[in-house]
C-alpha positions as CSV (number, residue, x, y, z in Angstrom):
1,X,21.1,-0.7,-4.3
2,X,18.4,2.0,-3.7
3,X,19.8,3.5,-0.5
4,X,23.2,3.5,1.2
5,X,22.9,3.4,5.0
6,X,25.6,4.5,7.4
7,X,26.4,2.6,10.5
8,X,25.3,4.3,13.7
9,X,24.0,2.3,16.6
10,X,24.3,-1.0,14.6
11,X,26.3,-2.5,11.8
12,X,24.6,-2.7,8.4
13,X,25.7,-5.1,5.7
14,X,24.5,-4.1,2.3
15,X,24.9,-6.1,-0.9
16,X,24.4,-5.0,-4.5
17,X,22.8,-6.8,-7.4
18,X,25.3,-7.2,-10.2
19,X,28.2,-7.1,-7.8
20,X,27.5,-9.3,-4.8
21,X,24.8,-11.4,-6.5
22,X,23.6,-11.9,-10.0
23,X,19.9,-11.4,-9.5
24,X,17.3,-10.4,-6.9
25,X,15.9,-14.0,-6.8
26,X,19.3,-15.5,-6.2
27,X,19.9,-13.1,-3.4
28,X,16.6,-14.0,-1.8
29,X,17.3,-17.7,-2.1
30,X,20.7,-17.3,-0.6
31,X,19.2,-15.3,2.3
32,X,17.4,-18.4,3.5
33,X,20.8,-20.0,4.2
34,X,21.8,-17.3,6.6
35,X,19.2,-18.0,9.3
36,X,17.2,-14.8,9.0
37,X,14.4,-14.0,11.5
38,X,12.6,-11.6,9.1
39,X,12.8,-11.3,5.4
40,X,11.5,-8.1,3.7
41,X,10.9,-8.4,0.0
42,X,10.6,-4.9,-1.4
43,X,8.1,-6.0,-4.1
44,X,7.0,-9.3,-5.5
45,X,7.1,-8.9,-9.3
46,X,7.6,-12.3,-10.8
47,X,7.0,-16.1,-10.3
48,X,10.5,-16.9,-8.9
49,X,10.4,-14.1,-6.2
50,X,6.8,-15.1,-5.1
51,X,7.8,-18.8,-5.1
52,X,10.8,-18.2,-2.9
53,X,9.0,-15.9,-0.6
54,X,6.2,-18.4,0.1
55,X,8.8,-21.2,0.6
56,X,10.5,-19.0,3.1
57,X,7.2,-18.4,4.9
58,X,6.6,-22.2,4.9
59,X,9.9,-22.8,6.7
60,X,9.0,-20.5,9.6
61,X,10.3,-17.1,8.5
62,X,8.3,-13.9,8.9
63,X,8.1,-12.6,5.3
64,X,6.9,-9.1,4.6
65,X,6.4,-7.7,1.1
66,X,4.5,-5.1,-1.0
67,X,2.4,-5.4,-4.2
68,X,0.8,-2.7,-6.4
69,X,-2.8,-3.8,-6.0
70,X,-6.0,-2.0,-5.1
71,X,-7.3,-4.3,-2.4
72,X,-6.9,-7.6,-0.6
73,X,-8.8,-9.7,-3.2
74,X,-6.6,-8.4,-6.0
75,X,-3.5,-9.1,-3.9
76,X,-4.5,-12.7,-3.7
77,X,-5.2,-12.9,-7.4
78,X,-2.0,-11.1,-8.4
79,X,0.2,-13.5,-6.4
80,X,-1.6,-16.6,-7.9
81,X,-1.3,-15.2,-11.4
82,X,2.5,-15.0,-11.2
83,X,2.6,-18.8,-11.2
84,X,2.2,-21.0,-14.4
85,X,-1.3,-22.2,-15.0
86,X,-0.4,-25.8,-14.0
87,X,1.0,-24.7,-10.7
88,X,-1.8,-22.2,-9.7
89,X,-3.9,-24.6,-7.7
90,X,-0.9,-25.7,-5.7
91,X,0.0,-22.0,-5.2
92,X,-3.4,-21.3,-3.8
93,X,-3.0,-24.1,-1.2
94,X,0.4,-22.8,-0.3
95,X,-0.7,-19.2,-0.1
96,X,-3.7,-20.1,2.0
97,X,-1.5,-21.9,4.5
98,X,1.2,-19.2,5.0
99,X,-0.6,-15.9,4.5
100,X,-1.2,-14.1,7.8
101,X,-2.9,-10.9,6.5
102,X,-3.1,-8.2,3.9
103,X,-3.1,-4.4,4.6
104,X,-4.1,-2.2,1.6
105,X,-3.9,1.6,1.7
106,X,-5.2,4.6,-0.2
107,X,-4.2,8.1,0.6
108,X,-6.9,10.8,0.6
109,X,-6.6,14.6,1.1
110,X,-7.7,15.7,4.6
111,X,-10.9,17.7,4.9
112,X,-8.9,20.6,6.5
113,X,-6.4,20.6,3.6
114,X,-3.5,19.8,5.9
115,X,-1.9,16.8,4.3
116,X,-3.2,13.3,3.6
117,X,-4.9,10.6,5.6
118,X,-4.9,6.8,4.8
119,X,-8.0,4.7,4.2
120,X,-7.2,1.1,5.0
121,X,-8.5,-2.3,4.1
122,X,-7.5,-5.0,6.6
123,X,-7.8,-8.7,5.9
124,X,-6.9,-11.4,8.5
125,X,-6.5,-14.9,7.0
126,X,-9.2,-16.7,9.0
127,X,-10.4,-20.3,8.3
128,X,-13.2,-18.9,6.1
129,X,-10.9,-16.7,4.0
130,X,-8.4,-19.6,3.7
131,X,-11.1,-21.6,2.0
132,X,-11.9,-18.8,-0.3
133,X,-8.2,-18.5,-1.3
134,X,-8.0,-22.2,-2.0
135,X,-11.1,-22.3,-4.3
136,X,-10.8,-20.1,-7.4
137,X,-14.6,-19.7,-7.7
138,X,-14.9,-18.3,-4.1
139,X,-12.0,-15.8,-4.1
140,X,-14.4,-13.0,-5.1
141,X,-16.3,-13.6,-1.8
142,X,-13.3,-12.3,0.2
143,X,-14.6,-8.7,0.2
144,X,-17.9,-9.9,2.0
145,X,-15.9,-11.9,4.5
146,X,-13.8,-8.9,5.3
147,X,-16.9,-6.7,5.8
148,X,-18.5,-9.3,8.1
149,X,-15.2,-9.8,10.0
150,X,-15.2,-6.3,11.4
151,X,-16.2,-7.0,15.0
152,X,-14.8,-10.6,15.6
153,X,-11.4,-10.0,13.9
154,X,-10.9,-6.3,13.4
155,X,-11.0,-6.5,9.6
156,X,-12.6,-3.8,7.5
157,X,-13.1,-3.0,3.8
158,X,-12.0,0.3,2.2
159,X,-15.6,1.5,2.2
160,X,-16.0,0.8,5.9
161,X,-12.7,2.7,6.6
162,X,-13.9,5.6,4.4
163,X,-17.2,5.8,6.2
164,X,-15.3,6.0,9.5
165,X,-13.1,8.8,8.1
166,X,-16.2,10.8,7.0
167,X,-17.9,10.3,10.4
168,X,-14.7,11.6,12.1
169,X,-14.7,14.5,9.6
170,X,-11.2,13.7,8.5
171,X,-12.2,13.6,4.9
172,X,-15.2,14.9,3.0
173,X,-18.0,12.7,1.8
174,X,-17.4,13.7,-1.8
175,X,-13.7,12.7,-1.6
176,X,-14.7,9.4,0.1
177,X,-17.1,8.5,-2.7
178,X,-14.4,9.2,-5.3
179,X,-12.0,6.7,-3.6
180,X,-14.6,4.1,-2.7
181,X,-14.6,0.6,-4.2
182,X,-18.2,1.0,-5.2
183,X,-19.8,4.5,-5.0
184,X,-23.3,3.2,-4.9
185,X,-22.5,0.5,-2.2
186,X,-20.6,3.2,-0.2
187,X,-23.6,5.5,-0.3
188,X,-25.9,2.7,1.1
189,X,-23.3,1.7,3.7
190,X,-22.8,5.3,4.8
191,X,-26.5,5.9,5.2
192,X,-26.9,2.7,7.2
193,X,-23.8,3.2,9.4
194,X,-24.5,4.0,13.0
195,X,-21.5,3.0,15.1
196,X,-19.8,0.4,13.0
197,X,-17.7,2.8,11.0
198,X,-16.5,4.5,14.2
199,X,-15.6,1.1,15.7
200,X,-13.5,0.3,12.7
201,X,-11.1,3.0,13.8
202,X,-11.3,2.2,17.6
203,X,-8.2,0.2,18.8
204,X,-9.3,-3.2,20.1
205,X,-7.6,-2.6,23.4
206,X,-9.8,0.5,23.9
207,X,-13.0,-1.2,22.8
208,X,-12.3,-4.0,25.3
209,X,-9.7,-2.9,27.8
210,X,-7.9,-5.5,29.8
211,X,-8.8,-8.3,27.4
212,X,-5.9,-10.7,26.9
213,X,-4.1,-10.6,23.6
214,X,-6.0,-7.5,22.5
215,X,-3.1,-5.0,22.6
216,X,-1.1,-6.6,19.7
217,X,-1.5,-9.0,16.8
218,X,0.3,-12.2,17.6
219,X,2.5,-13.8,14.9
220,X,3.3,-17.5,15.2
221,X,6.9,-18.4,15.6
222,X,8.4,-21.7,14.6
223,X,11.5,-23.4,16.0
224,X,14.2,-23.8,13.4
């Protein structure tokens, strides 16, 4: 148990591995029998945890988790690599059907020296990206799909996010280059950016005020 929480405005029920349950994966599997609305998996580290998490998502639960990866493409590859070789194609189909999106983050020092600012990569699982997840030879194309999905879906790559931060003078150009996915590609992107980097940081509701469904990201709910 990493943290002990005290009851204040709600009642918290905490359980400990080794005392209330024998393993993390057993606890996760048992949680499915308790009719949860949201399941937060602190980190997916092995096949069993990833398998149960995706099964939970398939049965209509909202599953949130973290992974130590550098971007959305590696996140997909990391999840698939947790499965045995003979199950990886099935895992791709399963992941493509349940994944809603991936948010990756890198922290950079602010240009004014007052703390840190996040650069983000945002991937929404569109029909095009779903096909790329399903086909191993096309997974490497995800980065291009994210870059091209900036305006229709609000997606952006790390380099697009970094370009926006430099344009807003939140980080220095030199710092952005050090944290970019590809320094040479970032330099070309930055020189060619006019308004796209700024729009990557403009909330959709502000870019198109009054548009229905633009103030929040809808998550499908399933009747149990």
